[in-house]
N, C-alpha and C positions, 0 to 999 in steps of 0.2 A: 503492502499498500504506499504511495507519497504522501507527502507533508502536505496539507498545504500551506502556502504561502502569502501575503493579506493581497496578497495579487488576484489573487484567487478565488476571494472570495465577495458577496456580495454587499452591495453598500448598508443592505438590513442586516447585519452581518456581524460589518463594517461596527458600524451604530452600537450596535448589541457590546461585539467586543471591547468598544469604547468606555461604554458604560462601567459595564463589572469592574472593567480595570481602576475608573478613579473613584465606582463607590467601594474597593479594594483599601483604595489609598487614604482614603476621606476615615477609614473607617483605623487601621494602623495611627494618622496623627491624630487621630481623639484619644487613639489607647496614649504614644508618644507624649500629649503635651498635657493629656491628665496622671501621666507617669513625671512626669518631670515637674509637676505644678504638689504635688502629694508627699509629702513629711514621710522619709526613712519607717519611722513611728507607723505610721501607717502600711506599708507595701508584705505583701506572706514574700517572704526571702528574699533577694540582694533586687538592687535595682538594676544593676549591672544588670543581673539576668534578664533580669523581665523586657529590658529596653533591645537587647537580645531575642525573645524569642518572639516577638512584637512584630518584629520580621519578618518571621513565617509568615508566605503568607493571606490567609484566613485563621485560620490557625491559633495565631500567637494573635491577631486583639482581642475574638475572641476571648483567646481565654483570656488578656488578662483586662476587664471587665469579670468574670463570670470567678475567677480560682485569687488572683495579683492587689486586689484589692481585697481590705481586713473591715469588716464590716461596720457599721457603721462608722465610718468615718468618711470623709472631707469633703465640698467646701459649705458654707453657711451660708457664703452667697447669693446675694439676690441682684 
């Protein structure tokens, strides 16, 4: 099976891939921003380790929001 190239995709497929990529990038950016703003006492584990985990496609940011933050932490700003 020959792999598909960008030029082989329809405009709709290209738009879909760009949308999914943008969503993944925004999720990672939000996770990194949250990690940077959170004190180390509110992080389960090392902040450096979580920064690397967040870089792992979909799994990293979702893992950060599920398991990286300590319960009850977070900003009280509105």
